[in-house]
N, C-alpha and C positions, 0 to 999 in steps of 0.2 A: 077463135079467141078474140075477145073484145080488146079494144085499144087500151094499152097499159096506162096507168097513172104515172106521171113523171115526177120524180123527186130529185131536186138539185141539192147537193151537200157540199160544203166548203170546209176546209181545215182552218180552225182558229188557233193559230200558233200560241197566242198569249194564254188561252185557256186549255190548250192541248186536248181539244175535242173536235169531232166532226159535228157541224151544225147544219140543220136543214135550212137552206137559204131561200128556197122557193119550191112550190109543189102545186099539183092539180088537186090535191086533197084539201078541202076547206078546213082551216083551223089547225093544220099540222105544224107543230113547232116542237122540236126535240133536239137532243144532242147526245153524243156517246163518245167514249175514248177511242174506239176502233170502228172501222167500217163494218166489221162482223157484228159488233154490238149494236150498231145503228140499224143494220138489217134486221136483227132480232126484234128491236123495238118497233120498227116499221111494220113487221108482220102482225103485230098486235094492234098498234095504233090505227093503221089505215082502215081495217074493217070496223073498228069502234067508231071512228070519226065519220065514216060513210054512213053508218047506221044512224048516228046522231043527226046527220044532215039529210036524212030521209031517203038515202039511196038504197034500194032493195038489191040484195045480192043473192043469187041462187047458186053461185059458184065462187070460189076464192077470187079476190080482186087482184088482177095482175098489176105489177108496178115495176118501174125501171129506175134504178138508183144511178145517178150521174154524179160522181165524186170528183172534186177538183182541189188540187193542192199545188201551190206555187213554191218552188224552192230555187236556190241559186247553186249552180255548178261552178266551182272555182278551179282554176288551173293549179296543178301541183307545183308548178315552177314559180 
């Protein structure tokens, strides 16, 4: 298997969406309300953007989604 493309996503609390913050895929910029919805979008967008950028694909492009969300855990006391 070839090296996967890496996609970093972060939670935007103000907009209540997961946003692609960085990736190995040129031109990738998208957002979605859930991680599952973001994955579904990436499955479509990544091959499309790779084709636009002249990357030939004989098999599906592997990718790894790294999602990060910061929260505060408060004491009940």
